[in-house]
C-alpha positions in Angstrom: 23.5 35.0 -20.2 23.7 34.3 -16.5 23.6 30.7 -15.6 22.9 28.7 -12.5 24.7 25.6 -11.4 22.0 22.9 -11.2 21.6 19.4 -9.9 19.0 16.7 -9.6 17.9 14.4 -6.8 16.1 11.3 -8.0 17.0 9.2 -11.1 13.6 7.8 -11.8 11.3 8.4 -14.8 10.4 12.0 -14.2 14.0 12.6 -13.3 14.9 12.0 -16.9 12.5 14.8 -18.0 14.1 17.2 -15.5 17.7 16.1 -16.5 17.0 16.7 -20.2 15.7 20.2 -19.4 18.6 21.1 -17.1 21.1 20.0 -19.7 19.5 21.9 -22.5 18.4 25.2 -20.9 20.6 28.3 -21.4 20.0 29.3 -17.8 21.4 25.9 -16.5 24.8 24.5 -16.0 23.9 21.0 -15.1 26.5 19.6 -12.7 25.4 16.6 -10.7 22.8 14.0 -9.9 22.1 12.1 -6.7 20.3 8.7 -6.5 19.9 5.9 -4.0 21.2 3.1 -6.3 25.0 3.5 -7.2 24.9 1.6 -10.4 21.7 3.3 -11.7 22.9 6.7 -10.7 26.3 6.3 -12.3 24.7 5.3 -15.6 22.2 8.2 -15.4 25.1 10.6 -14.7 27.1 9.3 -17.7 24.1 9.9 -20.0 24.1 13.5 -19.0 27.8 14.1 -18.5 27.5 15.1 -14.8 28.9 14.0 -11.5 27.2 11.1 -9.7 26.4 11.1 -5.9 24.5 8.7 -3.6 24.6 11.0 -0.6 22.4 14.1 -0.7 24.4 16.1 1.9 27.6 15.3 0.0 26.2 16.5 -3.3 24.9 19.7 -1.8 28.4 20.6 -0.6 29.4 20.9 -4.3 30.5 24.6 -4.5 28.9 25.2 -7.9 25.3 24.0 -7.2 22.8 26.8 -6.8 19.5 25.1 -7.7 18.2 21.6 -7.4 15.2 19.6 -8.8 13.7 17.1 -6.5 12.3 14.0 -8.2 12.2 11.5 -5.4 9.1 9.6 -4.0 6.5 11.9 -2.5 7.0 11.2 1.2 10.7 12.3 1.0 10.0 15.8 -0.4 10.0 17.8 2.8 13.3 16.3 4.0 14.9 17.0 0.7 13.7 20.7 0.7 15.0 21.1 4.2 18.4 19.7 3.2 18.6 22.1 0.2 17.5 25.1 2.3 20.1 24.4 5.0 22.7 24.4 2.2 21.3 27.7 0.8 20.2 26.1 -2.4 17.1 27.0 -4.3 14.7 24.0 -4.9 12.1 22.9 -7.4 9.9 20.0 -6.3 7.9 17.6 -8.4 4.3 17.4 -7.4 3.0 17.1 -4.8 5.0 19.3 -2.5 4.3 16.8 0.3 1.9 14.1 1.2 0.3 16.1 4.0 0.0 19.7 5.2 2.6 19.3 7.9 5.1 18.3 5.3 4.2 21.3 3.1 4.6 23.7 6.1 8.0 22.2 6.9 9.2 22.7 3.3 7.8 26.3 3.1 9.1 27.3 6.4 12.6 25.9 5.7 12.8 27.8 2.3 11.5 31.1 3.7 13.8 31.0 6.7 16.8 30.2 4.5 15.8 32.9 1.9 15.8 30.4 -1.0 13.3 30.1 -3.8 10.9 27.1 -3.5 8.8 26.1 -6.6 6.4 23.2 -7.3 5.9 21.6 -10.7 2.5 22.1 -12.2 3.4 22.4 -15.9 -0.2 22.0 -17.1 -0.8 25.6 -16.1 1.3 26.4 -19.2 -0.8 24.5 -21.7 -2.1 27.0 -24.2 -5.7 25.8 -23.8 -5.5 26.2 -20.1 -4.0 29.7 -20.5 -6.9 30.7 -22.7 -9.4 29.6 -20.0 -7.5 31.5 -17.3 -7.3 34.6 -19.5 -11.0 34.5 -20.3 -11.9 34.2 -16.6 -9.5 37.0 -15.6 -10.9 39.3 -18.4 -14.4 38.8 -17.1 -15.7 37.2 -20.3 -17.8 34.7 -18.4 -18.6 36.9 -15.5 -17.9 35.5 -12.1 -17.2 31.7 -12.2 -20.4 30.2 -11.0 -20.0 26.4 -11.5 -17.0 24.3 -12.1 -16.6 20.6 -13.0 -13.4 18.5 -12.8 -13.6 15.1 -14.3 -10.7 12.7 -14.8 -11.6 9.2 -16.0 -8.4 7.3 -16.2 -6.8 3.9 -15.7 -3.7 2.4 -14.0 -3.0 -1.3 -14.2 -1.1 -3.6 -11.8 2.1 -3.3 -13.8 2.1 0.4 -13.1 2.0 -0.1 -9.4 4.7 -2.8 -9.6 7.1 -0.4 -11.4 8.3 1.0 -8.0 8.0 -0.4 -4.5 6.7 2.9 -3.1 3.6 3.0 -5.3 0.2 2.2 -4.0 1.1 2.3 -0.3 -0.1 4.9 2.2 3.2 5.2 4.0 5.4 5.8 0.9 3.1 7.2 -1.7 0.7 9.0 0.7 -2.4 8.5 -1.4 -3.7 7.3 -4.8 -5.5 9.1 -7.6 -6.0 12.3 -5.6 -2.4 12.6 -4.6 -0.5 11.2 -7.6 -2.5 10.9 -10.8 -4.7 14.1 -10.6 -2.7 16.6 -8.4 -2.2 18.7 -11.6 -5.9 18.8 -12.3 -6.7 19.7 -8.6 -4.2 22.5 -8.9 -5.8 23.8 -12.1 -9.3 23.6 -10.7 -8.6 25.8 -7.7 -6.4 28.1 -9.8 -9.3 28.7 -12.2 -12.2 28.8 -9.8 -10.7 30.7 -6.9 -10.2 30.0 -3.2 -12.1 27.1 -1.7 -14.4 27.6 1.3 -15.8 24.1 1.9 -15.5 20.5 0.6 -17.6 17.4 1.2 -16.1 14.2 -0.4 -15.8 10.5 -0.5 -13.0 8.1 -1.7 -12.9 4.4 -2.4 -10.8 1.7 -4.0 -13.2 0.3 -6.6 -11.1 -2.3 -8.6 -7.5 -2.3 -7.5 -7.3 -4.8 -4.6 -3.5 -5.1 -4.9 -3.0 -1.5 -3.6 -3.8 0.2 -0.3 -4.7 3.7 -1.7 -7.8 5.1 -3.3 -8.4 4.7 -7.0 -11.5 7.0 -7.1 -12.8 10.1 -5.3 -15.8 12.4 -5.6 -16.4 15.8 -4.0 -18.7 18.8 -3.9 -17.1 22.2 -3.4 -18.2 25.6 -2.4 -15.9 28.5 -3.2 -15.5 31.8 -1.4 -16.8 33.7 -4.4 -20.1 31.9 -4.1 -19.5 29.4 -6.9 -20.2 25.7 -6.6 -18.1 22.8 -8.0 -18.0 19.0 -8.5 -14.9 16.8 -8.7 -14.8 13.2 -9.9 -11.3 11.6 -10.4 -10.7 8.0 -11.0 -8.1 5.4 -12.1 -10.8 2.7 -12.5 -11.9 3.1 -16.1 -10.0 0.9 -18.6 -8.4 2.1 -20.8 -9.1 5.7 -19.6 -11.2 8.3 -21.3 -10.2 11.9 -20.5 -9.4 14.6 -18.1 -11.6 17.8 -18.4 -12.2 21.0 -16.5 -15.3 23.1 -17.4 -16.0 26.5 -15.9 -19.5 28.0 -16.3 -19.9 31.7 -15.7 -22.5 33.9 -14.1 -23.4 35.3 -17.5 -24.2 31.9 -18.9 -21.0 31.5 -20.9 -18.8 28.5 -20.5 -15.1 27.7 -21.2 -13.4 24.3 -20.9 -10.2 22.4 -21.5 -9.5 18.7 -22.0 -6.0 18.5 -20.4 -5.7 14.8 -21.1 -7.1 12.5 -23.7 -7.3 9.0 -22.2 -5.4 8.5 -18.9 -3.0 11.1 -17.6 0.4 10.3 -19.0 3.2 8.6 -17.1 6.5 10.5 -17.4 9.2 8.4 -19.1 6.7 5.6 -19.9 3.9 6.9 -22.0 4.9 7.0 -25.7 2.4 9.6 -27.0 -0.5 11.7 -25.8 -3.4 13.5 -27.4 -2.9 17.3 -27.5 -4.6 19.3 -24.8 -7.5 21.3 -26.4 -10.3 23.6 -25.5 -13.4 21.4 -25.8 -16.0 24.0 -24.7 -16.1 27.7 -25.6 -19.5 29.6 -25.6 -18.4 33.2 -24.9 -20.7 35.4 -26.9 -19.0 36.4 -30.2 -16.2 33.9 -29.7 -18.0 30.6 -30.3 -16.4 30.2 -33.7 -12.9 30.3 -32.1 -13.2 26.7 -30.8 -12.5 24.7 -34.0 -9.7 27.1 -35.1 -8.0 26.8 -31.7 -8.4 23.0 -31.7 -6.7 22.9 -35.1 -3.9 25.2 -33.8 -3.3 22.9 -30.8 -3.3 19.8 -33.0 -0.6 21.3 -35.2 1.5 22.6 -32.3 1.6 19.2 -30.7 2.9 17.6 -34.0 6.1 19.5 -33.4 6.6 19.2 -29.7 6.4 16.6 -27.0 3.6 17.5 -24.5 5.2 15.3 -21.9 8.5 17.2 -21.8 8.0 20.6 -23.4 5.9 22.2 -20.6 8.1 20.7 -17.9 11.1 22.4 -19.6 9.2 25.7 -19.8 8.4 25.6 -16.1 11.9 24.6 -15.1 13.1 27.6 -17.2 10.7 29.9 -15.4 12.0 28.7 -12.1 15.6 29.3 -13.0 14.7 32.7 -14.4 12.8 33.6 -11.2 16.1 33.1 -9.3 18.2 35.1 -11.7 15.6 37.9 -11.8 14.8 37.7 -8.1 11.1 37.2 -8.5 8.6 34.6 -7.5 8.4 31.4 -9.7 5.2 30.5 -11.5 4.1 28.1 -8.8 5.5 28.9 -5.4 5.6 26.5 -2.4 2.4 28.2 -1.0 0.6 27.7 -4.3 1.8 24.1 -4.4 0.3 23.6 -0.9 -3.2 24.4 -2.1 -3.7 21.1 -4.0 -2.5 19.2 -0.9 -5.0 21.1 1.2 -7.8 20.0 -1.3 -7.0 16.3 -1.3 -6.5 16.4 2.5 -10.0 17.9 2.9 -11.5 15.0 0.9 -9.7 12.4 3.1 -10.8 14.2 6.3 -14.4 14.7 5.0 -14.9 10.9 4.6 -13.3 10.2 7.9 -15.5 12.8 9.7 -18.6 12.3 7.5 -19.1 16.0 7.2 -18.1 19.0 5.1 -14.6 20.4 5.8 -14.1 24.1 6.1 -11.1 26.0 4.7 -8.5 26.8 5.7 -7.6 23.4 7.2 -5.6 23.1 10.4 -2.3 21.3 10.1 -2.2 18.0 12.0 1.2 16.7 13.1 1.6 13.0 14.0 -2.0 12.0 13.2 -2.5 8.3 13.8 -5.1 8.3 11.1 -3.0 10.1 8.6 -5.6 12.8 8.0 -8.3 10.1 7.5 -6.4 8.0 5.0 -5.9 5.0 7.4 -9.6 4.9 8.4 -11.3 2.0 6.7 -13.4 3.0 3.7 -17.1 3.5 4.4 -19.1 0.2 4.4 -22.8 0.7 3.9 -25.5 -1.8 4.6 -28.9 -1.7 3.0 -32.0 -1.3 5.2 -33.3 -4.5 6.7 -36.2 -4.5 4.2 -33.8 -4.2 1.3 -33.3 -1.4 -1.1 -36.2 0.9 -1.7 
């Protein structure tokens, strides 16, 4: 089998997931890792039997490296993609591709001009219950999607934000629940429902005074196919309930998936998760499939780790796409779509109006696409509430 020389930039928690995959996949010859802290990077490299670097440019000069996984903090992603592209190296980026549309466009342009493959992690697309929903929609079993709901009711405590200095800050994380904890679900929502035409949204920090970024957001969406949708994502419900996407069709049938039981997991920290399952299935003649599929998913997840298995499958898909000279499962342009969605919600609150798609890219915005505008403060009428 053909193999690719692979490397990793970023020795944090999700970096461990990528490193384990790169070491074990037949398509990968794992060669090197690069991190900012020399001691931590050296220890990381010893665990995986690879070379250690603290300078990205120096590592990228390694003659055997052909593909790199980027697992650094969000704001650095475009710079890392550009460095890999200049070196002629294919690059897979942890979500999100960037913290803003300008960063996405920089990364996409750099990869396309250099002729290298750019992929973005969105491993929940590979969950079997998600695949069933996608296949049912594509097969026309619910008719045209008419109404979609995305709900993530999760929790993050203060210890989570103290794990890394970059967390919870606009300048270094770029956003909160929209950008970090539910980017995967935003990606799934637009992938299942189709292209977005318009968004009206709000965001707030409800109960995390020790961070700058939002912990909750709501939005109403209109899709180009005529469908409507609602979105509610939050880190403000202790200890966290679920993450669910339900798609209701024009013919009255509905399909749905619970991607997360409780709060979305934290790579390298969470010890166990509930299996993803289909929680709604009313396609005529298939209603009885629901319990059987749930049982199947329960059994499957007794033999694999949900938090690493699907990452490994997507990393394998990325490497195979290079070897077979085809597009990866989630391209840079696909990865940009979730960034466009959360950017629209930030801008909608700033401008207090619906935001039309596609969005214009803003470079050097003093308001950081609406994120640095103070959250809306409402006063009741002088006579009090109605």
